[in-house]
N, C-alpha and C positions, 0 to 999 in steps of 0.2 A: 661867723668868723670867730675863732677862739683867740682873742687878743692876748691871752696869757702866753701862748706859744710864740707869738710875734715878739712880745716883750722879752721873753726868755732868750730867744735866739739873738735878738738885737743886743742885749746886754752881754751875752757870751762873746759876740763878735767884738764888742768894745774891749772886753778883757783880753781877747786873743791878740789884739793890736799892741797891748802894753809892752810885752817883752821886746818886740821889734823896735818900737819907738824908743824905749830906754837904751837899747844897744846902739841905735843910730845916734842918739843924743850924746852918749859917752864918746863915740868916735868923733863926732863933730867938735866936741870940747877938748879933744887931744888925748883921751884915754883909749889906747889901742888894745882894749881887752879882746883876747881871742884872735888877734892878728899875728900871724906867724912871720910873714914877710911884708913889712910896712914900707919897703922900698920899691915894690913892684909898680905902684901907681904914684904919680906925683901928688904932692900934698894938696895943691889947689884942686886938682881933678877929684881927689879922694873926698875932700870936704864938700865940693859941689854935688857929687853923686849922692853922698849921704844926706845932704840937706834936701835934695829933690825927692829922694825915696822916703825920707821922714815926712815930708809934706803930703806925699801921696797916701801914705798909710794913715796920717792924721785926718785927711779928708774922709777916708773910709770909716774911721771911728766916729766922726761927726755924723756921717750919713747913717750909720748903724744906729746911733742914738736918736736921730731924727725919726727913723722908722718906728721907734717905740713910743713916740710922743703923740698926743692928739693933734698937735699942730702939723704933724706929718701929712695928714689928709688935706690940709690947706696949702701945703707947699707946692709951688708950681711944678708940674710934672717933669719938665726938662731939668730942673735943678737937682732932682734925685736920679732921673733916668740916665743922664749922661755919665756921672761918676760911677754908677752901678754898671753901666755898659762897659766902661773902662775897666772896672774891677773884674768883671766877668772875663774880659779879654786878657787880663794879666793872670788871674788865679787859675782859671780852668786849664789852659795849656801848660802853665807852670807845674801844676800838681799832677796832671796826667803824664807829662813828660818825665818828671822826676820819679813818679811811681813806676812807670813802665821801665825806665832805665835802671832803677835800683833793683827791680825784680829780675830783669834780664841779667844784670851783673851778678846777682845772687845765684841764679840758676846756672849760668854759663861759666862763672868764675872770672869774668872780664873785670878789668880794673875800673873801680868806681871813683871818679875824681872827687866826690864829696867826702870820701874817707881818707884821701891822700894826705891832707894837712899841709899842702905846699904853701898855700896863701893864708887860709883861715883854719883855725883849729876845728876838728870834726864836731865838737859840741856846739859850735856856732851854727852849723847847718841844721843840727837838731832843733835848736831853739827857733831859728828863723823859719825853717820850712815846716816844723811842727806847728808853729803859730799860724803860718799861711794855710795849712790844711784845715785847722779849726776855723779860721776866718772864712775860708771858701765855703765850708758847709753852713756855718751860722749866718754869715752875711747874705749869701745868695739864697739860703733858705728863708731868711726873714723877708727878703725882697719878693720871693715867690708868694708868700702869704700876703704881703702888702699889696702886690699887684692884683691878686684875686679879690682882695677886699675893695680896692679902688676901681679896677677895671674888669671885674669878674664877668659881668654880662657880655662884654666884648670878647673876652678870651674864650668863653664857653660857646660862642656862636659857631655854627658850621661855616666853612669858607664860602658857600654859596649865598649865605645871608649877609655877607659884608655889604654895606651900603656903597653905591657907586658915587664916590665923592668927586668933587670938581677936578682934582688933579690926578685922579687915578690913571688916566691914559698917559699923562706926562711921567708919572712914576714908573710905568712899564718901560718907557723909552730909556730911562736911566738904569732901572734895576735889572732888566734882562741882560744888558752887557756886563753889569757888575756880577751877576750870577755866573755868566760864562767865564769871566776873568777869575773869579774865586775858584771855579772848578779847575781851570788851567793851572793856577798857582798851587792849588792843593795837590794836583798830580805831580808837579815838580817836587814838592816837599816829600811826597811819598817815595818818589824815585831816589831822592837823597837819603831818606831813611832806610831804604832797602840796600844802600851801598853804592848807588850810582855816583860817579864823579862829574856828571854833566855840568859844564860851565863853572866848576869849582876850581880855584887855584890850588896848586900843589901844596903850599904851606897849610891851607885850610883843611885839605884832605888829611894831612899828617896829624893835624890837631884834633881830629874827630875822636869822640868818646862814645861810650854806650849811652850816656845821657843825651848827647847832641843828636844821636840817631833816633832815640825815642822821642825827643822833642820835635824832630822833623815829621815823624809819624803822627804825632798828636796834632801838629799844625796842619798837616795835609788832610787828615780825616775831619778836622773841624772846618776847614775851608770847603771841603766837599759837602759836609752837612749844611753849612751856610748857604751854599749854592742851591741845594735841594730845597731848603726852606724858602728862599726867595722865589724860586720858580713856582712853588705851591701857592705862595701868597699872591703873586701877580697873575698866575695862570691856574686857577683852582679847578679847571675842568676835569682832570683825571680823578680827583678825590674831593668831590664837592661836599660830602658829609663830614669830612675831617674837621675837627674843631680848630679854631684859629690858634690856640695856644701851642699846639704841636709844631707846626711849621715856624711859628714865631720864635719859639725857643731855639730851633735849629738856626734860623737866620740871625737871631740875636747873638748866639754863642760864636758862630762861625765868622761873622763880620767883625765882631769885637776882638776875637783872637787875631785875625789878620791885621786889624788896625793897631791894636795895642802892642802885641808881641812882635809884629812884623814891621808895620809902617812907622810906628813911633820910635822903635829901636833904630831903624834906618835913618829917620830924621835926626835923632839924637847924635848918631855917628856923623851925619853930615854937618851938623852944627859944630861938633867937636873938631872935625876936620877943618872947618873954616876958621875956627878960633886958634888952631895950632897948625899953621902951615908947615909942610915938610914931614909930618907924621900922619900918614893916611890912616883914617879910622874906618872909612866906608869900604865895605866889601867890594872887590872888583868883580867884573864879569856878570854872570847871570845872578848870583846872590844879591848884588846891589840893585839890579833891575827888578828882581822879585820884591825886594823891600819897598822900592818906590811905587810899584804897582799895587802892593798891599795897602799902602797909604791912600792911594787914589780910590781903590775899591771901598775901603772903610769909610772914607769921607762921603762917597756917593751914597752908601747905605745909610749913613748917619743923617744926612740931609733929607733923603726921601723918607726915612723913618720918622723924623721930626714932623714933617708935613702930614704923614699918614696918621700919627698919633693924635695930632690936633684935630684933624678933620673927622676921624672916626669917633672920637669921644664926643665931639660936638654933635655929630649926626645921631649918636646913640641917645644923647640927652634931649635933642629936639624932637625925636620920634614920638615919645609919649605926650609931649606938650602939644604936638600937632593933632594928636588923637583925643584931645580933651583931658589929658592926664591919665589915660588908660593905656598901659603898655601893650604892644603887639604881642601875639602869642609866641613869636620866635624869641622875644627878649623878656619874657615874663619874669625871669629870675635875675635880670640885670640890675646890679646895684645902682647903675647910673640912671635907670628908668623907673625906679620905685616912686613914682609920683613926686619927684624932686622938683621944686620950682626952678625954672631955667635961670632965674636971676641970682640964685645962690648955689651954683653947682659945686664949687670947690669946697664949701663948708659942709655939704651933705654927701659927698662922694663916698666916704667911708662909713656912713651912718648905718648902712644896711648889713645885716648878717649875711655871711657867705653860705649859700645853700648847696655846697658841693655834694 
């Protein structure tokens, strides 16, 4: 593993967070730089939203910095995996939706709300989404390198070589319905992106833009990809030689997008609705139901994935120990199995070079 690439990407990700953090901090402090209409949102809601998003991006910067440090290899896996899962779910659909919508507006001549300047000045979108684009490439790229360094042996295994862990049958019971649910939700999003008004209230139909249509396409395709990845992980029969990393990336991205951009958005709207009675923020009809189901599907995949990560990494480490310190042929290149003492797995997980 070339740690210089990891360090470079991690540092670039931290730098990419700075403009967004600075802008949010100025808004929280009362400097409405770039805000055209500061009466559209109540002051309390405006400050709360900016504080929350500031903290989210600050966490991303801290995680990016952690990935570049030697201590990152000793950090508990969940402490990095969860915020990076959330970051994937926010950045991937955001950037694909914005890119798709902007290109469509450019080609068709449709109105692009990002350049309208009704609420925020156009340069604000350039600073914010330009930073997000760099952050998406660098942060997720750094995590990909980190994951191959820490769990490379597991990621390079074929699906048929996955160990039969204790809760694998239970995981199938939960993940199969989650995959079906993600596929159904993805189909609904694609229908909306194609122009269908299925279950959508008339005011929401009138408010549609080229960006919202592209975002529905992105959400739908990611959900379908997540469903396909989950099915391959729990039922590897059709493609037993496929390496774990391919379906895992699909399941990771699809479930994260459904949870972060769908379920968490619905949850935030529900909380806002509960705190401000009389001003309904939760979408009515089918969109509200889709958001709630995306939250449930994401939580299911998150819990099952946490159990699977713990069991699979433990099984990978224990395999060479059971064989007297000699790794099995199927895992001869696994960083977790390079004669690492079982008593000190965390300190040595990243010590082996990646032999991709």
